[in-house]
C-alpha positions as CSV (number, residue, x, y, z in Angstrom):
1,M,264.6,100.3,166.3
2,I,267.6,100.5,164.0
3,A,267.3,98.0,161.0
4,S,270.4,99.0,159.0
5,L,273.3,101.4,158.9
6,K,274.9,102.9,155.8
7,G,278.0,105.0,156.4
8,T,281.8,104.9,156.9
9,V,283.9,102.4,158.9
10,Q,285.4,104.6,161.6
11,A,287.2,101.8,163.6
12,I,287.3,98.1,163.9
13,G,287.8,96.2,167.2
14,A,288.1,92.5,168.1
15,D,284.3,92.0,168.2
16,H,282.9,95.2,167.0
17,A,283.1,98.1,164.5
18,V,282.2,101.8,164.8
19,I,280.1,103.0,161.8
20,E,279.9,106.7,161.3
21,V,276.5,107.8,159.9
22,G,275.9,111.6,159.6
23,G,278.5,112.5,162.2
24,V,277.3,109.9,164.7
25,G,279.4,106.8,165.5
26,Y,277.4,103.6,166.1
27,L,279.2,100.8,167.9
28,V,278.0,97.6,166.2
29,Q,278.8,94.1,167.5
30,A,279.7,91.7,164.6
31,S,281.0,88.3,163.8
32,G,284.7,87.8,162.8
33,R,283.4,86.9,159.3
34,T,281.7,90.3,158.9
35,L,284.5,92.3,160.5
36,S,287.1,90.7,158.3
37,A,285.4,92.2,155.2
38,L,285.4,95.8,156.6
39,E,288.2,98.3,156.0
40,P,288.7,101.5,158.1
41,G,287.6,104.6,156.1
42,A,285.6,102.5,153.6
43,G,281.9,102.9,152.9
44,V,279.7,100.1,154.3
45,F,276.1,98.9,154.5
46,L,275.2,96.7,157.4
47,L,271.9,95.1,158.3
48,V,271.3,95.6,162.0
49,E,269.5,93.6,164.8
50,T,268.8,95.9,167.8
51,Q,268.5,94.3,171.2
52,V,267.0,96.5,174.0
53,R,267.5,95.6,177.6
54,E,267.0,97.4,180.9
55,D,270.7,98.3,181.1
56,A,271.8,98.5,177.5
57,I,270.8,98.9,173.8
58,T,273.1,96.7,171.7
59,L,273.4,96.7,167.9
60,F,274.5,93.6,166.0
61,G,275.6,94.1,162.4
62,F,275.5,91.7,159.5
63,G,276.8,91.8,155.9
64,T,274.0,89.6,154.5
65,S,270.4,88.9,155.4
66,H,271.3,85.2,155.6
67,E,273.7,85.8,158.4
68,R,271.2,88.0,160.2
69,D,268.5,85.4,159.8
70,W,270.7,82.7,161.4
71,F,271.5,85.1,164.2
72,R,267.8,85.4,164.9
73,L,267.4,81.7,164.9
74,L,270.4,81.0,167.1
75,T,269.4,83.6,169.7
76,G,266.0,82.0,169.9
77,V,267.7,78.9,171.4
78,Q,267.8,78.8,175.2
79,G,271.3,79.6,176.4
80,V,272.5,81.4,173.2
81,G,272.9,85.1,173.6
82,G,273.9,87.7,171.0
83,K,277.7,87.4,171.6
84,L,277.6,83.6,171.5
85,A,275.5,83.6,168.3
86,L,278.2,85.9,166.8
87,A,280.9,83.5,167.9
88,I,279.1,80.6,166.2
89,L,278.7,82.7,163.0
90,G,282.3,83.7,163.1
91,T,283.4,80.1,163.3
92,L,280.9,78.5,160.9
93,A,279.4,80.0,157.7
94,P,275.6,79.9,157.5
95,D,275.8,77.0,155.0
96,E,278.1,75.1,157.4
97,I,275.6,75.6,160.2
98,A,272.8,74.4,158.0
99,R,274.8,71.3,157.0
100,A,275.7,70.5,160.6
101,I,272.0,70.6,161.5
102,T,271.0,68.5,158.5
103,L,273.7,65.9,159.4
104,D,273.0,66.2,163.1
105,D,276.8,66.9,163.5
106,K,277.1,68.3,167.1
107,A,281.0,68.2,166.8
108,M,280.9,70.8,164.1
109,I,278.6,73.1,166.1
110,A,280.8,72.6,169.2
111,R,283.8,74.0,167.3
112,A,282.5,77.5,168.1
113,P,284.0,78.9,171.3
114,G,281.6,78.8,174.2
115,V,279.5,76.0,172.8
116,G,279.7,72.7,174.8
117,P,278.3,69.3,173.8
118,R,275.0,69.8,175.6
119,L,274.4,73.2,174.0
120,A,275.4,71.9,170.6
121,V,272.7,69.2,170.9
122,R,270.1,71.8,172.0
123,I,271.0,73.9,169.0
124,L,270.7,71.0,166.6
125,T,267.4,69.9,168.2
126,E,265.7,73.3,168.3
127,L,266.8,74.4,164.8
128,K,266.0,71.2,163.0
129,G,264.1,72.1,159.8
130,K,264.2,75.8,160.5
131,A,267.1,76.9,158.2
132,P,266.3,80.2,156.5
133,A,266.3,80.3,152.7
134,A,269.6,81.5,151.3
135,G,269.7,85.0,149.9
136,G,270.4,86.0,146.3
137,L,272.8,88.6,145.1
138,S,273.1,90.2,148.5
139,E,274.9,87.0,149.7
140,R,277.6,87.5,147.1
141,S,278.1,91.2,147.5
142,P,281.0,92.6,149.5
143,L,280.0,94.8,152.4
144,N,281.0,98.1,150.8
145,A,278.2,100.5,150.1
146,A,278.7,100.7,146.4
147,R,277.3,97.9,144.2
148,P,280.1,96.0,142.5
149,H,280.6,96.3,138.7
150,S,279.4,93.3,136.8
151,S,283.0,92.0,136.3
152,E,283.7,92.4,140.1
153,A,280.5,90.6,141.0
154,D,281.3,87.8,138.5
155,A,284.8,87.5,139.8
156,I,283.6,87.2,143.4
157,A,281.0,84.6,142.4
158,A,283.7,82.6,140.5
159,L,285.9,82.5,143.6
160,E,283.0,81.5,145.8
161,S,282.2,78.6,143.4
162,L,285.9,77.5,143.9
163,G,285.3,77.3,147.6
164,F,286.5,80.7,148.8
165,R,284.4,82.4,151.4
166,T,282.6,85.6,150.5
167,A,284.8,87.9,152.6
168,E,288.0,86.2,151.2
169,A,286.7,86.4,147.6
170,A,285.7,90.1,148.0
171,R,289.0,91.0,149.5
172,A,291.0,89.3,146.8
173,V,289.0,90.9,144.0
174,A,289.3,94.4,145.7
175,Q,293.1,93.9,145.9
176,A,293.3,92.9,142.2
177,L,291.2,96.0,141.2
178,R,293.4,98.3,143.4
179,D,296.6,96.9,141.9
180,L,295.5,96.7,138.3
181,G,292.9,99.4,137.9
182,E,289.1,99.2,137.6
183,D,288.9,98.5,133.8
184,Q,289.6,94.8,133.8
185,S,288.0,92.0,131.8
186,T,286.2,89.4,133.9
187,P,288.6,86.5,132.9
188,N,291.7,88.6,133.8
189,L,290.1,89.8,137.0
190,I,289.3,86.2,138.1
191,R,292.9,85.1,137.2
192,E,294.5,88.0,139.2
193,S,292.1,87.6,142.1
194,L,292.9,83.9,142.4
195,K,296.6,84.8,142.7
196,R,295.9,87.1,145.6
197,A,293.4,84.8,147.3
198,S,295.8,81.8,147.4
199,R,298.6,83.8,149.1
């Protein structure tokens, strides 16, 4: 079973990415949230959930352990397959799913394509009280294989605290570093990243 992949983004499709590892390209299904943080040619580390069936072996990729844990919970609900779970995770961030379950908000769950009112109620009922614990630093890190410098990680965390999603924050900080150079003070990097995130 494949648990993770570390390599280079070869291609990105509407619902998948091809990750090249040691000359082999792995097709990995992923949520729109995860795919939006990937860039062709960039290094990447993805956690992987492998599903083996009689007619296919499917890899599902995740940028954080929290997203993977929610995927496992969602696919444990009757009527929720891998692709539908990714559609839910692409529409709602893990904390939004947790909030919807806590508030018994079926309308929020039903925002995901393919989720009708009955299935939304089933998801709320079966996942009540089962929310996985949120991750630590890995939840803040962008999906690139290299660990961010402290100023980069601090800037991403600052944007997240202002309400930006992880992928949006990571993309804005990466753009600021690319435009201004790597050697930036944290306050300046946060200021410049905010300009790019709000465009």
